[in-house]
SEMIZA-905458 format. One record per residue: y negated, x negated, z negated of N, C-alpha, C in turn; residue in one letter. Coordinates in steps of 0.05 Angstrom, whole numbers, plus 5000, padded with zeros to 4 digits. Layout:
! residues N
YXZYXZYXZA;...
//
This chain:
! residues 393
502449835000500050005000497549825000X;495649895017493149735019491549764993X;490549544983488949544959486049614965X;485549874967482849964976480749924953X;481649904928479749864906478349594910X;479649404922478549144927476049164945X;475849374961473649404979471849644972X;472349764949470950014943467949984941X;467049754933464149704932462749714959X;464349694980463349705008463649985020X;464850165006465450425017463650645005X;463050845021461651085012463651315012X;464251424989466251634986465051914988X;466652114999469352095010469251965037X;471551845045471551695070474451665080X;474651585105477151505117477151205120X;479551085114479850795117482350745132X;482250555151484450485169485150195166X;487650135163488649855161489749765188X;488249595202488849505229491649365230X;492249215209494749065209497149255210X;496949495197499149685198499449805226X;497249855240497349965267498749755285X;497849505283499049295299502049265294X;502849285269505649255262507349465275X;506349715276507849935289508049885320X;505949795332505949745360507849515367X;507749305350509449075355512449145352X;513049315332515749405328516849535353X;515249705365516149845389516349655413X;514249495417514149325440516449115439X;517149025416519248825413522048935418X;522249205417524949325418525349505443X;523349505461523549675485523349505510X;524749575531524549435557521849475570X;521249305590518649305602517949565617X;519949705626519249955640518850195622X;518950155596518050365577515250305568X;513350475576510550435570509650585546X;507850465530506850595506504050695511X;503750955510501051085513500151185485X;497651145480496551255455495451535459X;496151725442495151995444492452015430X;490352035446487652025435487052255416X;488452485419487952715402488452645372X;490252455367490852385339488452275325X;486952105338484551985327482951865350X;480651975355479151895379476751715372X;476851595349474551425341474251205363X;471751165372471250985394471950695387X;471450605363472050325356475050285354X;476450485345479350465345480450445373X;479450615391480250605419479750335431X;477450215426476749955436478749745425X;479449765400481249565388484049595399X;484849835407487549885418487749815447X;485549765460485549745490487549545501X;487749315489489549105499492349125486X;492749325470495349345455497149565466X;496049755480497649975491497349975522X;499150115535499250115564497550335577X;496750525561495150745573494550945551X;493351175559492451375541493351655549X;494151815530494652095534492052235526X;490852385545488352525539488752825544X;487052985532487453275533484853425539X;482753285547480253425553478353235568X;476353355580474353195593472853015574X;472453115549471152955529472752705522X;475452735520477052505514477152315537X;477052415562476852245585474352075584X;472052205578469552065576469551855553X;470751925531470951745508472651505515X;474951555529476751335537475351155557X;473851265575472351105595470250935581X;468851055561466850905546468150675531X;470650705523472050495508473050275527X;472750315553473350105572476150125586X;477450355583480050385595479850455625X;481650365641481750445669482950715672X;481650895687482651175690485551185701X;486350985716489050975726491150975704X;490350905680492150905657492051155640X;490751365650490551615636492751815644X;493851955625495552185630494152425618X;493152605635491552835626493253085626X;493653195601495253435598493553655584X;494453895586493154115572493354375588X;494054595575494554845590492054985600X;489654905590487255045598485054855609X;485854685627483854505639481854675656X;479354625652477354765667477054635695X;475754785713475254675740473654415738X;471754415720470054175716471753935707X;473653985689475353775679477153675700X;478253845716480053765738478453595758X;476053685764474353535783473753255772X;473053245746472452985733474852805735X;477252915729479752755730480352645758X;480052815778480652735806478552525815X;476052575809473952385817474352115804X;475252115780475551855765477951705774X;479851835788482351705795484451705773X;484351915757486251945735489151895744X;490551725729493251645738495251865739X;494952065722496852295722495452535711X;495452755726494353005718496653205716X;497353285691499653455688499053745696X;500653845714500454135722502254295704X;501054485690502454635669503154915678X;502454985702503055255713502555245743X;503455445757502955465786499955485791X;498555635775495655655778494255385774X;495255235754494154965749494554785774X;496954795785497554635809495754715832X;495354975836493655065859490754975855X;489754985830487054905825486654605829X;488654455822488554165826488554105857X;490254255872490354225901487654285913X;486454515905483854595916481654395910X;481754285886479654095878479953835894X;482353745898482853495913481953535942X;482453775953481653835981478653835983X;477253965964474353975964473053705962X;474253525946473153265942473953065963X;476053135979477052945998478452715985X;479652765962480952555946483852635942X;485452445934488252505926488452535896X;489652755888490252805859493052705853X;493352555832495952455824497052645802X;499252775809500252995793502952935781X;503253025756505853035743506453325737X;508953405740509753675734510553685704X;508953835688509753865661511754105660X;514054045648516254245649516754345621X;517054615619517954745595521054765596X;522554595582525454595585526654865576X;528954925587530355175580531455165552X;532154925543533454905517531654755497X;531154875473529554745453531154525439X;529654325428530854125410530354215382X;532454295368532154445343530754285320X;530954015320529953865297527053785299X;525653885320522753835321521454025301X;519653925284518254095265516554305279X;515254225301513654415317514654405345X;515954625354517154635380515154725401X;514854575423512954645444514354695470X;516954725469518554785494521154935486X;522555025507525055175502524555465494X;522255565499521555845492519255925510X;518456185510516056255525513656115513X;512155975529509955815518507855765540X;505355695531503255635550503555345561X;505355195550505654915558507754875579X;506954795603508854705623509954935640X;511154855663512355035682515255085673X;516055325671518855385663520855235680X;522855125668524854965683526055125706X;526555385702527855545723525955605746X;523355545744521455585766520955335783X;522155115776521654865790522354885820X;524455035826525455055853523455195872X;521655355860519955525877517055415879X;516655165872513955045873513154995902X;510555035908509654995936509554705944X;509454655969509154375980506354275973X;506154025964503553915958502253795983X;499753865988498353766012496153566005X;494853605983492553435975493053275950X;495453305940496253165915498753005920X;499052795904501452635905503052675879X;505552755881507252785857508152505848X;507252435824507952175813509952185790X;510252425778512052425755512752685743X;514352675723515152905707514152865679X;513353085666512253075639513653285622X;515053195601516453375583515553315555X;514353515542513553485514514753715498X;517153665487518653885475517753955447X;516353775433515553835406514453595392X;513953625366512653405351513753395323X;513053175310513753125281516753145277X;518252975291521152975289522052715274X;523652745253524552515238527552455243X;528752595262531552565268531952405294X;533052165292533351995316535152125336X;537252265327539052395346537652615363X;535752755350534352965365532452835386X;531152615379529452475399531152365422X;533452265415535252175437536152405455X;536652635443537452865459535152955476X;532752945466530353025482530152835506X;530652575502530652385523532652455545X;535052515537537152585556536452845571X;535353035557534453285570532353235591X;530453055584528352985603529352855628X;531252675624532452535648534052735665X;535352915652536853125667534953295684X;532653365672530653515687529653355711X;529153095707528152925728530052925752X;532652935746534652925768534553175785X;533253385776533053635791530653635811X;528953425808526653405826527553245851X;527153365874528153235899526552995906X;523852995900522152775907522552545888X;522252295898522452065880520152065859X;520751985835518751995813518151705804X;515651635804514851375795514951355764X;514551585751514551575721515651835710X;516751805686517752035670516452015643X;514652205637513352205611514952385592X;516252265572517952415554516552505529X;513852485530512252575507512552385484X;512352485460512652325436514452465416X;513152575396514652715376515652555353X;515152285353516052115332514652205306X;516252275286515152385261514352175240X;512852265221511952105198512852235173X;513952085154514852195129512552245110X;511252465114508852535099509452595069X;511652715064512152835038514152685022X;513852674995515752534978518652644983X;520552464985523352544989524152545018X;522252535037523052515065523952235073X;525952225090526951975100525351895125X;524451645128523051565152524751575176X;523551595199524951595225526451325229X;528951335237530451095244529550995271X;527550835271526250755297528150575313X;529850425299531650245313533650415331X;534550635320536350805335534950935359X;532451015355530951135377530450925399X;529750685391529250475411531850405426X;534150405413536650355426537150565448X;536750815441537151035460535251005484X;532750945478530850905500531550675518X;532450455506533150215522535450275540X;537450415530539850485546539050655570X;537350845565536451025587534750875607X;532950705597531150555615532650365633X;534850255623536350065639537650195663X;538150455661539350605683537350685704X;534750655697532550725716530550505717X;531350265726529650035725527150055742X;527050225762524750255779522850475770X;523650615749522050845739520750775713X;518150835711516750795685517251025667X;518150975643518551175623516251155602X;514751375600512351365583512851505557X;512051365536512051475509509151525502X;508451765493505651815484505751865454X;504751665440504851675410502051655398X;501451835380498951815365499551805335X;500752025325501352045297502951805286X;505051735301506851525292505451265289X;503651205307502250955307500050935286X;498651155281496251125265496151275239X;497851485236497851635210498351455186X;500451295186501051135162498950915156X;497350855176495350645173492650745161X;492451005159489951125150490251265123X;488251245106488151385081485451525078X;485551745063483151895057482451865028X;480151745022479351694994477251894985X;477652014962475752204952475452184922X;473052214911472552184883472952454868X;473852434843474152664825471352734815X;470552984819467853064809467953264786X;470253394782470453594761473353644753X;473853694727476453754717476154004700X;477854204705477654454689480354564683X;480554704661482954844653482655144660X;484755264670484755544676487455664671X;487755824649490155964643492655784645X;492455564631494755394628495055184650X;493355184670493554984691491054804691X;491454554700489254364702488454334731X;485954394737484954374764483154124766X;483853944785482353704790480853764817X;478253754816476553824839475253564849X;475653514875474653274887472353334907X;470753124911468753144933470253084959X;470953294973472653274996474353514999X;476253515017478053735020478553825048X;478954085052479754205077477854135100X;475254135095473354085116473453805128X;474753625112474953345121477753255127X;479753385115482553315119484253565118X;484053725139485353975140488453945140X;489453735152492353705152493553685124X;492153535106493153505079493253765063X;491553955071491554215057493754405066X;495154325087497254495098496354715117X;493854705125492754915142492854835172X;494454645179494754565207497754565214X;499054795210501754825219503954845198X;503254785173505354825152505955115147X;508555175145509355445137509455475107X;510655275094510755265065509055025056X;507455065036505654855026507354625015X;506854385025508054135015505753935009X;506053784988504053584981504453324996X;502253225007502252955018502752754995X;503352515001503452304981500652234972X;500052264947497352234936497552054911X;495651864909495651684885492851664873X;492851594848490351544833489851244834X;488051154851487550874853486150754829X;484750914814483150814791484850764767X;487050904763488850864740491750914748X;492850744764495550784774497750784752X;497150654730499150634709498650844686X;496851024690496151224669498451414664X;498351554642500351754635500251984655X;502552064665502652264686502452544675X;501152724691500953004684501053164710X;501553424707501653604730498853734734X;497853724759495253834765495253984791X;493254154794492654284819490254134831X;490554024855488453864867486854034887X;484354084881482754264898480354114910X;479554204934477154094946474754234935X;472454174947469854274937468854524950X;470354634969469454874984469955124968X;468355334975468755594961470655764977X;473155664979475355824991477955734979X;479755914973482355834961484055684980X;483355675006484855515025484455215020X;482355155006481754865002483254754978X;485854734982487754624962489254384974X;488754154963490053914973492853884963X;493453974939496153944928496554154905X;499054244902499654424880501854304863X;501554334837503554234818504153944824X;502053794827502253504834502453334809X;504453154808504652964786503052724793X;501152664776499252444781498452314755X;497952044756496851924732494252064724X;493952154700491952344691489152264702X;488052434720485452364732483152414712X;481052264716478652304701476252314720X;474152434711471752454728470952174738X;470452144764469651894775471951734787X;474451814781476751674792476851704823X;477951504836478351524865481251594871X;481651814885484351894893484751824923X;487251774929487951684956489951874968X;489352004990491252175005492352005027X;494951935025496151745044496851875070X;497551715090498451805116496351995129X;493851925127491652095137490351995162X;491551795175490251675198490151845223X;491952045224492052215248491452505241X;490052645259489552935255488052985229X;486452795221484752825197481952895206X;480452685212477652715220477552895246X;479252835265479052975291479853265290X;481553345271482553615271481153795250X;479453685234478253835211475653975219X;475054205206472554345210470254205195X;469253985206467453815192464853935183X;463954145198461354265192461554505173X;463954575166464354815149463054775122X;461154955116459654955091457654725088X;457254575110454954395111455054135095X;457454055087457653795073457353565093X;456453325085456353105103459153035114X;459252935138461852845149462652585135X;465252535133466052285119465752045137X;464751825127464651575143467551475148X;467851305168470451185174470050885174X;472150745162472050455160474650335171X;474450095182476749955192477049685177X;479349645166480049385153481449215173X;480148995180481148815200480648525192X;482748365190482448085181480948065154X;481648235136480548235108477548305108X;476548435129473748505131473548805136X;471948945120471449235123469049275142X;469449445162467349505181466949805182X;464449905181463850185185464150245215X;465950425222466450485250465450765258X;464650925239463151175244461651255219X;459151285222457451355198457651645191X;456951705166456751985157454352115170X;454652375175452452535186452052795170X;449452855166448853105152448653335171X;448953575161448953815178446553825196X;444153755186441753785201441653585225X;443353385224443353195246444853295271X;446153535268447453665290445753875304X;443353915293441554125305440454045332X;
//
């Protein structure tokens, strides 16, 4: 665990802190265990901080983007558009035009309408659009925490409709894109998703330069969870890649790369007793870290791993950990065992590097946005400053 107290005099709380060494270690682990034709793309949606994107530029092979805004941010960070994979079920005409004009490496068609609009845009611009068919597989992979395929969904073209797709005139088919789900901690399920994706690719008559198998690599957010057996996943990927030496297999990972490297630090501002329970209230909460409150996909509330940095050896007690907003949804943890917090203590919500800042309703109730810091070579750098509500007017 990173010793953030060592740097606390340089931090303004509440804040996000990212440990660059941890990000590099995850990337190295994958790169060292995968063949050259397996490419690692970073999913910008997980954390789109510009300075992080710049730092990642020479470490990953490309970017998974999901909007015109992310395309512009990626370009600002210095990435070549040819390394972009642009997916999303609701791309606007303006976004399609931006992608085609920029020379986006792959524009995922998620429906027949999507494909037709890409074709029309390419014809209007007199340019070639590079298209991947995003497929909604007929069979779901059961062990994905959030399933995005194998059922009626807005994502991708149904597998059974692939045979009826029109001939492309202004676009070039470069690949297949399958994203069956996310947050999977079972290596066998990820291996099965890989096999399913390759089977789908065999149904496409045209040669494919790339097969994007999505990501879905899970993070053990909650106490008691077993981490993903990444060695087993890499073995399965390597075996598949060796059978297709001329095809690029793309992994798009965001959460797996960056979530464990980021922590959310927040100070205790109030402690109260209510009908037998102790409520610890922090300056922070749902508006800054919605994922930790369970309001971004959890069905049953589970507590993230949380520690008291100020007194790690203190006597433990059970508390309800609440944010500062006037809504009962702003609950970071329930029945949490923690070294007894005191006013002014700094609490750390671990595994907060992904879908924290980028996914949270930062302007809700008008609190300042949290600053973000990067720890790199034992030096703390502010990579995004805090902003007050009035600065958005």
